[in-house]
C-alpha positions in Angstrom: 0.0 0.0 0.0 1.4 3.4 -1.0 1.5 5.8 2.0 1.6 9.6 2.3 4.7 10.5 4.2 6.3 13.6 2.7 8.8 14.1 5.5 9.7 10.4 5.8 8.6 10.2 9.4 8.6 6.4 9.2 12.3 6.4 8.2 13.0 8.8 11.1 11.2 6.5 13.6 13.0 3.4 12.4 16.3 5.3 12.7 15.9 5.8 16.5 18.7 3.5 17.6 21.2 5.3 15.4 19.9 8.6 16.7 20.7 7.6 20.2 24.2 6.6 19.3 24.9 9.8 17.4 23.5 11.9 20.2 25.8 10.2 22.7 28.8 10.9 20.5 27.9 14.5 20.1 27.3 15.0 23.8 30.6 13.4 24.8 32.5 15.7 22.3 31.1 19.0 23.7 33.7 21.2 25.4 33.2 23.9 28.1 30.7 22.1 30.3 30.1 23.9 33.6 31.4 22.4 36.8 29.3 19.9 38.6 30.5 21.0 42.0 27.8 22.3 44.3 24.9 21.7 42.0 21.8 21.4 44.1 19.1 21.1 41.4 18.6 20.3 37.7 16.0 22.0 35.6 15.2 21.1 32.0 13.4 23.8 30.1 11.6 22.8 26.9 8.3 22.3 25.2 6.6 19.6 23.2 8.9 17.2 21.4 12.0 18.9 22.9 10.7 19.1 26.5 9.8 15.4 26.6 13.6 14.7 26.6 13.6 16.2 30.1 10.6 14.1 31.2 12.5 11.0 30.0 15.7 11.9 31.7 13.9 12.7 35.0 12.0 9.4 34.9 15.0 7.3 34.2 17.6 9.1 36.3 15.4 10.5 39.1 15.7 7.3 41.3 19.6 7.6 41.3 20.2 11.3 41.1 21.4 13.0 44.4 19.6 16.2 43.4 16.1 16.8 42.1 15.5 16.9 38.3 12.6 19.1 37.4 11.1 19.7 34.0 9.7 23.3 33.4 7.4 23.8 30.4 6.5 27.5 31.0 7.5 31.0 30.0 8.5 31.5 33.6 11.7 30.4 35.4 11.3 28.7 38.7 12.2 31.0 41.6 14.7 28.7 43.1 16.9 28.7 40.0 20.3 30.3 40.6 24.1 29.7 40.5 23.7 26.2 42.0 21.2 25.1 39.4 22.1 23.2 36.2 19.7 24.3 33.5 19.3 22.4 30.2 17.7 24.5 27.5 16.1 22.0 25.1 14.8 23.3 21.9 15.0 21.4 18.6 14.7 24.6 16.5 16.4 26.9 19.0 13.5 29.4 18.6 10.9 28.1 21.1 9.8 31.3 22.7 8.8 29.9 26.1 12.2 28.2 26.5 14.1 31.4 25.3 12.2 33.5 27.9 12.8 31.1 30.8 16.4 30.4 30.0 17.2 34.1 29.6 15.9 34.7 33.2 17.9 31.7 34.4 21.1 33.1 32.8 20.5 36.4 34.4 20.4 34.6 37.8 23.7 33.0 37.2 22.5 29.4 36.5 24.8 27.0 34.8 23.2 26.6 31.3 23.7 23.8 28.8 21.9 24.2 25.4 20.6 21.4 23.3 19.5 22.7 20.0 20.0 22.6 16.2 20.5 26.4 15.9 18.4 29.5 16.2 18.2 32.2 18.8 19.0 29.8 21.6 22.4 29.0 20.2 23.0 32.8 19.8 22.1 33.2 23.4 24.5 30.4 24.4 27.3 32.3 22.6 26.5 35.5 24.5 26.5 33.8 27.9 29.3 31.3 27.3 27.1 28.2 27.5 28.1 25.0 25.8 25.8 23.7 23.0 25.1 20.1 22.2 24.1 20.2 18.6 20.9 18.4 17.4 21.1 16.6 14.1 19.5 19.0 11.5 18.5 16.0 9.3 15.8 15.0 11.7 12.6 16.1 10.0 10.5 17.3 13.0 11.1 17.9 16.7 8.9 14.9 17.7 11.2 12.7 15.6 14.2 13.7 17.6 13.4 12.4 21.0 16.7 10.5 21.2 18.6 13.6 20.2 17.1 15.6 23.1 17.2 12.9 25.7 20.6 11.3 25.5 22.6 14.6 25.8 21.0 15.1 29.2 22.1 11.7 30.4 25.6 12.1 29.1 26.1 15.6 30.5 24.8 14.6 33.9 27.2 11.6 33.8 30.1 13.8 32.8 29.4 16.2 35.6 29.4 13.3 38.1 25.8 13.7 39.1 24.8 10.2 38.0 26.5 6.9 37.4 28.0 5.9 34.1 25.2 6.2 31.5 27.0 4.4 28.7 25.7 0.9 29.5 22.1 2.0 29.7 22.4 3.8 26.4 24.0 0.8 24.8 21.2 -1.4 26.2 18.6 0.9 24.8 20.2 0.9 21.4 20.4 -2.9 21.3 16.7 -3.2 22.4 15.6 -0.7 19.7 17.3 -2.7 17.0 15.7 -5.9 18.2 12.3 -4.2 18.3 12.8 -2.6 14.9 13.3 -6.0 13.4 10.1 -7.2 15.0 8.1 -4.2 13.8 9.4 -4.0 10.2 7.1 -6.7 8.6 3.8 -6.1 7.0 1.8 -7.6 9.9 3.3 -6.8 13.3 2.3 -5.6 16.7 2.2 -2.0 15.6 0.1 -2.5 12.5 -2.3 -4.8 14.4 -2.8 -2.3 17.3 -3.3 0.6 14.8 -6.1 -1.4 13.2 -7.7 -2.2 16.6 -7.7 1.4 17.6 -9.2 2.3 14.3 -11.1 5.5 14.3 -11.7 5.6 18.1 -10.0 8.1 20.4 -7.1 6.6 22.4 -6.8 7.2 26.1 -3.3 6.2 27.3 -2.7 5.0 30.8 0.9 4.4 32.0 2.2 2.9 35.2 4.4 5.0 37.5 6.7 7.8 36.4 8.2 5.9 33.4 4.8 4.8 32.2 3.5 8.3 32.4 6.3 9.7 30.2 5.6 6.9 27.7 1.9 7.8 27.9 2.6 11.5 27.2 4.7 10.5 24.2 2.0 8.2 22.8 -0.6 10.9 23.3 1.5 13.6 21.6 2.2 11.2 18.7 -1.5 10.5 18.3 -2.2 14.2 18.1 0.6 15.1 15.7 1.2 12.1 13.6 -2.4 11.0 12.9 -4.1 14.2 14.0 -6.6 12.6 16.4 -7.7 13.7 19.9 -6.0 11.7 22.6 -5.4 12.0 26.4 -3.2 10.3 28.9 -2.9 9.7 32.7 -0.9 7.7 35.2 -1.7 4.9 37.5 -1.9 5.2 40.5 -3.0 8.9 40.3 -6.0 8.2 38.0 -7.4 5.6 40.5 -7.9 8.5 43.0 -10.1 10.5 40.7 -10.5 9.8 36.9 -11.7 6.3 37.5 -15.0 7.7 38.9 -15.6 9.5 35.6 -16.5 6.2 33.9 -19.7 5.8 35.9 -21.8 7.8 33.4 -22.4 7.9 29.7 -21.1 4.4 28.9 -23.5 4.2 25.9 -21.4 7.1 24.4 -17.9 6.3 25.6 -18.0 2.7 24.4 -18.3 4.0 20.8 -15.5 6.5 20.8 -12.8 5.6 23.3 -10.1 2.9 23.4 -8.0 2.4 26.5 -4.3 1.6 26.1 -2.2 0.4 29.0 1.6 0.9 28.9 3.3 -1.5 31.3 6.9 -2.0 32.3 9.0 -3.9 34.8 9.8 -1.0 37.2 6.2 -0.6 38.4 5.5 -0.7 42.1 3.8 -4.0 43.1 0.3 -2.7 43.5 0.2 -0.8 40.2 -0.4 -4.1 38.4 -3.4 -4.8 40.6 -4.7 -1.3 40.0 -4.4 -1.8 36.2 -6.5 -5.0 36.6 -9.2 -3.2 38.6 -9.3 -0.4 36.0 -9.6 -3.0 33.2 -12.5 -4.8 35.0 -14.3 -1.5 35.8 -14.0 -0.1 32.3 -14.5 -3.2 30.2 -18.1 -2.4 29.2 -17.7 1.4 28.8 -14.9 1.6 26.2 -14.5 0.2 22.7 -11.5 -1.9 23.7 -8.7 -2.3 26.2 -5.2 -3.1 24.9 -2.2 -3.7 27.1 1.4 -3.2 25.9 4.4 -4.4 27.9 7.8 -2.8 27.4 10.8 -4.9 26.5 14.3 -4.2 27.6 16.9 -4.8 30.3 17.0 -1.2 31.8 14.4 1.5 32.4 15.9 3.5 29.5 15.6 0.6 27.2 12.0 -0.1 28.2 11.1 3.5 27.8 12.5 3.8 24.3 11.0 0.4 23.4 7.6 1.9 24.2 8.5 5.1 22.3 9.3 3.2 19.1 6.2 1.0 19.3 4.0 4.1 19.9 5.6 6.0 17.1 4.9 3.2 14.7 1.4 2.6 15.9 0.5 6.3 15.3 2.3 6.4 11.9 0.3 3.3 10.7 -2.9 4.9 11.9 -2.1 7.9 9.8 -1.3 5.8 6.8 -4.5 3.9 7.2 -6.5 7.1 7.0 -4.4 8.7 4.2 -3.1 11.3 6.6 0.4 12.7 6.1 2.0 12.4 9.5 4.8 15.0 9.0 3.2 18.5 8.7 1.5 20.1 11.6 -0.2 23.0 9.9 -2.2 24.2 12.9 0.9 24.6 15.0 2.5 26.6 12.3 -0.6 28.8 12.1 -0.4 29.4 15.8 3.2 30.6 15.6 2.2 33.0 12.8 -0.8 34.2 14.8 1.4 34.9 17.8 3.7 37.0 15.7 0.9 39.3 14.5 
């Protein structure tokens, strides 16, 4: 079947393992990193497909980091940011206005800034304040296709500054897992194409387990929105079992026609998260069109996270192809940027 894919988003998705490797090489080659001495907090500033690199780093490294890793997706800079804060400025284009505004404030307060960008005004700012730049591969067609390029530099820099243990083994494990998964998902009939067909024209609700599952859920949700241009939402277990679960008590005659539940599972879940997933499945079975569970593969949290990322990318791409939708362009977002400039 011929597909509409003007930016070769499928090729970019399948190139994810090499993207991780290349980003690792780039990050290890950067000179002029700030000192890691006395750092009391880490803040990643970024939006959309760039900001999710911070979410991924925080979910994977948070359990071992001696200092908090926070992701800020706002125009504002958190009040605590100062000379003892390491700030990552993540912007694929280098022109994200929210990130530029927040990083400018952080620099004025003396924060230690590291820029991850392909160019733009953010790289210009880095030159003015003497901040190092980890370059993002400009051949990547869209920000959301560069999740490896905006995640791995954070891991490598934190490693080089002595804030976390050696990250090379976890990156190597993720690359190996992605290559295995790519082989599994490259045939005509595979887990991604089957799940795309099962979701069909329903609206996907993505539930992830714990912090890692939540990041994977946000990734899938964003890819549903941008790749196949459909509404989608996500939430995290256990949080949703304290509120959202109640919302399925009404309107089942409507919801069962339009919503599909997707469960993203992984091996790092707390013991009772699995039981909560079971309860949610039992409670929602008759009020949604279908419930589909996906379990991550991989030997480390990073490998499992990127395994879910690759699968979700391919599911959403195949959904776009099935409907004759070009997954690359995001015209409405370009319209918004133009509208803001007027």
